[in-house]
C-alpha positions in Angstrom: -0.1 -0.1 -0.2 2.7 2.2 0.6 4.4 2.1 -2.7 0.6 2.4 -3.7 0.1 5.9 -2.2 3.6 7.7 -3.0 3.4 7.1 -6.6 -0.4 8.2 -6.6 1.6 11.2 -4.5 3.8 11.7 -7.1 1.5 11.3 -10.4 -0.4 14.0 -8.1 2.5 16.7 -8.0 3.3 15.8 -11.7 -0.4 16.8 -12.8 -0.6 19.9 -10.2 3.1 21.0 -11.8 1.8 20.5 -15.4 -2.0 22.9 -14.8 0.7 25.3 -13.1 1.4 25.9 -17.0 -1.5 24.8 -18.1 -4.7 25.8 -15.9 -6.9 25.4 -18.5 -6.9 21.4 -18.6 -9.1 19.5 -15.8 -7.1 17.2 -13.1 -8.6 14.5 -15.0 -7.3 15.6 -18.8 -4.3 15.8 -16.8 -3.9 12.2 -15.1 -5.0 10.8 -18.5 -2.3 12.0 -20.3 -0.1 10.8 -17.8 -2.2 7.2 -18.0 -0.6 7.0 -21.8 2.9 7.0 -20.9 2.6 5.4 -17.3 2.1 1.4 -16.3 0.5 1.6 -13.0 -2.7 -0.2 -11.0 -6.0 1.0 -10.4 -5.6 1.8 -7.0 -2.7 4.4 -7.9 -4.9 6.3 -10.8 -8.0 6.1 -8.0 -5.9 7.9 -5.4 -4.2 10.2 -7.3 -7.2 11.7 -9.1 -9.0 11.2 -5.1 -5.9 13.7 -4.3 -6.1 16.1 -7.2 -10.1 16.7 -6.5 -9.4 17.1 -3.0 -6.7 19.3 -3.9 -8.6 21.4 -6.3 -11.4 21.8 -3.9 -10.0 22.7 -1.0 -7.1 24.6 -3.0 -8.0 28.4 -1.2 -8.2 26.9 2.1 -4.7 24.8 1.5 -2.8 27.7 0.2 -4.1 29.8 2.9 -2.9 27.7 5.7 0.8 27.0 4.0 0.8 30.7 3.7 0.0 31.5 7.0 2.6 28.8 8.2 5.4 29.9 5.7 7.5 32.7 7.4 9.1 35.5 4.9 7.9 33.8 2.2 4.2 34.2 -0.2 3.0 31.6 -2.4 4.6 33.6 -5.6 8.1 33.4 -4.5 8.0 29.7 -3.5 9.6 26.8 -6.2 6.4 25.4 -8.0 7.5 21.8 -7.3 7.9 22.7 -3.3 4.5 24.2 -3.4 2.6 21.4 -4.8 4.3 19.0 -2.9 3.1 21.1 0.1 -0.5 21.0 -1.4 -1.1 17.2 -1.5 0.5 17.1 1.9 -1.5 19.8 3.6 -4.6 18.1 1.9 -4.2 14.8 3.2 -3.3 16.6 6.9 -6.1 19.1 6.9 -8.9 17.1 4.9 -8.0 13.6 4.2 -10.9 12.7 6.8 -7.7 11.0 8.6 -6.8 8.6 6.6 -3.6 9.0 6.4 -1.8 9.7 9.6 -0.3 12.9 10.1 3.4 11.4 10.7 3.1 9.6 7.6 2.2 13.1 5.6 5.0 14.9 6.4 7.9 11.9 5.8 5.8 11.2 2.2 6.3 15.3 1.0 9.7 15.0 2.7 10.4 11.8 0.9 8.8 13.0 -2.5 10.6 16.2 -2.1 14.3 15.0 -2.3 13.1 12.7 -5.7 12.0 16.3 -7.0 
């Protein structure tokens, strides 16, 4: 399950990053683009889509949380990869219904940030 969720988070990150440059594209369409290039289990795609829809639905609140907790940094000054990693983690922490323990959310964000 851990590897499945990690891959889902990475795919969500990549779609969110892509949307920074193509905001007219839906998260569903963005994920479909990746499906043509990457093989993954249905569980990976499903959780990635859940993350994307959750971030999209709660984006304003998520960005407010990130901004409030970012001393001396505005969202516009943040690297887009870092910002989107934080968005996914903040969604899981605040809006994920407690399905993922906070320590796991944080660890996953750190590990993904090391990779990207």
